[in-house]
N, C-alpha and C positions, 0 to 999 in steps of 0.2 A: 488408731496408732499412726496411720499414714499422715493424718493432719499434724501429729506431733512432730514427725520427722520433717515434714514440709515447713512447718513454722520455724523449727530450729535452723534448718539450712537457710531459709530466707533471712532469718535474723543474723546469721553469720555473714551473709553477703549482701545484706539489704542496702537499698539506695540511700537510706538515711543513717547509715552506719556511723558516720563521723559524728553527727549530732547526738546519736543515741548510744554510742558504744560503751559509755560508763554508767548508764542508767540501770540501777538495780531495783527499780520500783515497777517499771512497766514492761510487760512482755506480751507478745502476740498470743491470741487464743490457741490453746494446744501446747504451749510451753510455759504457761504461768505456774509458778511454784506451788500455788494453792491446789491447782489441778493435779500436777505431777505428784506432789506430796501425798494427796489423798489416795491416789492409785497405789503408791508405794506402801502406804500403811495398810491398805486393804490387802495387798499382796502379802505383806508380812503376817497379817492375821490368818491368812490361808496356809501359811507355811508351818509345818510341825517344827518343834524344837530341833535345831540343827546339830550336826556332828562337827563342831569347831568351825561353823560357818557354812559347811558344805550341805546342800539340800538335795543331793541326788538320790537319797533314800537307801543307799547301799549300807550305811551304818546308822543304827538307831542311836539317838541321843541318850547318854547315860547321866548327863547333868546339863544344866543350863550354862553354856559357855559364853565367853566374852563377846563373840560376834553377835549373839542373840541379845546380850545386854545392851550393846551399842545401838542395835536397831530398835529395841524396846524403849530405851531411854530417849532416843531421837523421836520416836513416834509419839511418846507422851508430850515431849516439848512441842512438836508440830501441831498435834490436835488441840493442845491448850492455846497455842498462838492463833490458830484459825477458828477457835471456839466451836470445834466439831465435837460436841459432848457425846454424841452417839458412838463415834469411833473411840473416843477416849474411854468411855465406859467398857467397851469391848476389850481394850488393852488391860484394864484393871481386872475384868472377868477372867482374862487369860492367866493372870497371876494367882488368882484364888486357889486353884488346885495345888499350888506349890506349898500351901499350908496343910493340905490334907492328902488327897489321893496321889499327888505327884511329889510328895515331900522328899522322896529319895533323889529328886533331881536338883535339890539345893546343893551347891558345891560344899565340899567338906571344909571345915575351918582348920583342919590339920592335915592338908595334903602334903606328903613328903615328896615334893616335886620342885625342881628348880624354877618352874614357871608358876609358882604359887600366886603371884599377882594376878594371873589370868583367872583364878578362881574367886578371889576376894572382891573384884570389881562388881560382882553380882549384887552386892549390897546397895549399889547406886539406884537400882530400879525401885525396890520397896521404899527407899528414902524419898524418891521423887513422887511416888504415889502418896506417901504420907503427907507431903507438903500441901496436898489438896484435900485428901479425905480425913486427915488427922486421926486415923485409926491406930491405936497404940501398937497393934501387932506388927504393922509395917515398920514403925520406928524401931521397935525392939529387934526385929530381924535385921534391918539394915545396919543398925549400930553394932551388932555383933561383929560384922565384917569391918566396919570403919574403925572401931576400937581395937579389934584384933590385929590390924596392920601395925600397931605400935606395942603390942603385948608379946614379948618374946615367949614362944612356947617352951615347955619343959624339955622337950626333945628338940634340940637345935644344933646347927652346925657352928663351928667356931666363927666363921665370917659373919653369920647372922648376929651372933652376940656382939661382935665388934661394932657393927653398924648400930645396933640397939644401944650399946654403951655410949656411943657418940651422939645419941638423941635422934637418930634417923630410924625409919622403918626397918625392921629386921628383914623385910622382903627386898631391900635394896640390892640391885645387881649391876647397876650402871649399864643396863640395856635400854634402848630408846623406847621400847614398848611400855616400860614402866611409867613413863611420864604422862600417859593417859590413865593407865590402870590404877595408879596410886592417887594421883591428883584429882581425878574425877570423883572417886569415892569420898575423899576427904572434903572436897568442895560440896558434895551433896550432903555430907554430915553437917557441915557449917550452915548450909541453907535450911536444913531441917531443924536444927537445934538453936541456931544463933550463937553457938559457942565459938569464940574466936580461935581457940586453940587448933581447931581442925584446919582452917584455912591457913593459919600461920605455919603449921608444920608442913602442909602441902607446898607452900611457897619456899620454905627452907629446903625441902627435898628437891624441888625443881632447880633452885640455885646451885645445889650440890651437883646435879647432873650437868647443868650448863657449864660450870667451872671445870668439870672433869672430862666431858666428852664432846662439847661443841667444837667443830673444826674452825679454822680461820675463815673459811668461806661462809660460815653460818650453818652449814649442814652437819649431818651426823652419820657416822658409820653405824652399820647394823648392830655391831657389838665391838668391844675393844679389840677382839681378835679377827674381825672380818672387815677389812678396810674398803668397803664398797658402800656407795650411797644408794641403798635399796629404797625404792620409792615409798612403799607403804610404811616401812620402818620410820622414815622421816615424817611420814604423815602423822604418826602418833605424837611426835614432838610438836608438829605444827598445830594440830588440834589441841593437844594438851596445854600449850602455852596460850592459845587463843581462849580456851575455856577458863583457864586459871585467871587470866587478866580480866575476863568478863565478870568474874565473881570477886576477885581480890579487892579488899578495901583500899581506897586511894591513899591512906596513910601507912600502908604496909612498907616496911623498910626494904623489902625485896622487889617492890613493883618496878622501880627504874631498871634494875638489873634484868629482870625478866622481859620487860618491854623492849630493851635494847637488843637482847638476843632474838626476840621474836621478829623485830623489824629487819635485823641482819639476815635472818633466814628468809624472810619474804622477799628481800631484795635479790637474793641469789635465785630463789625459785622463779621469780619474774623473768630472769634472764634465760632460764631453761625451759620456759613454756614453749611448746612447739607451735608452728604456724596454725595447726588445726585447733589449738586451744587446750590440748591435752599435755600431760607429762609422761615421761617414759619409765619403764621398769627399773632401769638404772639411770638415775636423774641426769648424770653428766655424759651419758653415751647416746649420741644422736641416732645410732643404728639399732638401739634396743626398741622393743615394741611398746606401744602406747598402753598404759595400765590405768584402768578406770577407777579403782578404789582410791589410789593415791591422788589421782587427779581431782576426785571429789573432795578428798580431805583438804588439799591445798586450796581448792575453790572455797570451801567452807571457812578456812582460816582467813582468807582474804576478804570474803564478804563480812565476816565478823570484825575485821580490822577497819574496813571502810565504814561500817555502821557505827562503830564506836569512836571514830576519828583518830585511830592510831596510824592509819595509812592514808596516803593521798587519794582522794576520792576519784579523780579522773584516771590516774595511772592504774591503780589497783581495782577500781570499779570496772574498767575495761577488761582487765585480765580475768576478773571473776565472772563477768557476764559471758565472756568468750568461753571460759571453762564450763559454765553451766550449759550453754547451748551446744557445745561440743559433746558433753556427756549425754544429752538427750538422744543423740544419734546412736548411742550404745545401748539404749533400752530396746528390748524386743517387744513383741506384741503382748506378752504377759507381764510387762514391766519388770523383767529380770535384766539386770545390768550385765553386759558382756565384758569380756577381757579383764576379769578379776583374777589377780594372782592367787593361787591356792595358798593356804596357810603355810608359812615358810620359816623354818628354823635357821639360825645363823650357821653359815659354812664358809670357810676360807677358799672360795672358788668362784671366780667371775662367771664361768660358764654355767654354774649351778643356778645362779639367779636368772640368766638369760633363758634357761631351759625349763623354768618352772611352769607347770600346767596352768592353763587359763580356764576359768570357770564362768558360767552364767548363773546369776541368781545367788551366788555366794553372799552370805550376810555381811562379810567385810565390805563389800561394795554397796549392798542395799542400805546398810546403816549410814554410810557416808553420803549417799544421795538423799536420804531422809534428812540428815543434818543440813544439807544445802537448802532443801526446800523449806526447812524450818527457819534458817537464817534469813532467807529472802522474804519469807512471809511475816517475820516478826517485826512488824513496823513500829 
C-alpha cells in the first residue's frame, strides 16, 4: 500500500506533470486502474451485504440495497473490461444464493416507502449478468423491476398516479438520487433486451428532471426543499447523465438536451475542484471537508466524457487524472476509501450536511472508485 501512496503523490507533483497531466492511459505502477480496480473488487467480494452502504457490522443487511448494487454493477463492468474471468465468475456466484437461500434479500416490488427507487435499482445487476450468461432467470428477475418502474401499483398515492398518467415513472420524486436509480435500471433493460422503449423513457425522465430541478449554474439542490449543493447528491446526477449518454442512441431526440446539461454541470464542477484534486461535501463551500464518494463520482463522469469526446481532452483529462490520483491517497491498507459521507436524507439545514459522519469502506465510496477504475481500464 505504501507504493500506492507514493506513486499517487509522485504523480500529483511529478516533474513531467505538464506533459502528462491529461493522460488517462498511462499511470505509474501502484496507481494503475487495473491494479486498483482488482483490489477494490476483491475487497467487495470479502464484504458481506451492507446495511445501506455501511459495513461496520453493527446492523445486518435485511435486503440488498442500492450501494451494494452500485458496487456490484461496477465490479461486473470492471472485470469484463479487464477480462478477469475468475473475479467475474465470483461476482456471479455471489448472486446465485439470491435465487435460493438468500431470496429474502431481494428488495420488495411493493415497498410503501418514499425511497422506492432505492429498492428497484437492484434489477440492474441481474440484467447485467444476463447480458453475458443469457440465463433466463436473470432476465426475468431484472425485468420485474425494470417493468415495475412504469406499472402503477394498485395501492398508490395521488402524486404517483399523476406522474404515471403523464407517462413518467410512478416513482418520480424530483430528487437528484432518482436520476441514477431510474435511468441505470432502464438503460440495463435496454441493453439486455434491445427494446428501445426502455432507453427512450429513461431519456424522457432525465429531461423532465433537468427541466425541473437543474439550477442556472448547472448544479442541483439535494431536493426542492433543501437549497444546498450536497456533493454526493450531485454525484448521482453527474453519473446518471454520463451513463445515459453512454448508452443513449445517437438519434434520440433527447440527446442534445441531456448533453448540454451534462457539459454545463461539468464546467461548474471543474471550477470547484480543489487544489488537491478533490471536491467538498458542500460543493460551493471552500471550508467544508473533502468528500471522497462524490469526488470519485465526478472523476468518473469526467473520464467518461473525455473517453467519448463530449469534453475537452486536455482540460477535463487533467481534472480527471488529478481526481483519480488524489482519491488513491484516501485508500487505506485494506482498500477501504476514507472520508465517505454516511447515507444522508434531505434536510433544510446547512450545518446538518457539514456535520454528517464520515465512513471508511462505505459502499457509496467503494462503488464510485470501482467505476473510476472501470472507466480508466475500458480502453
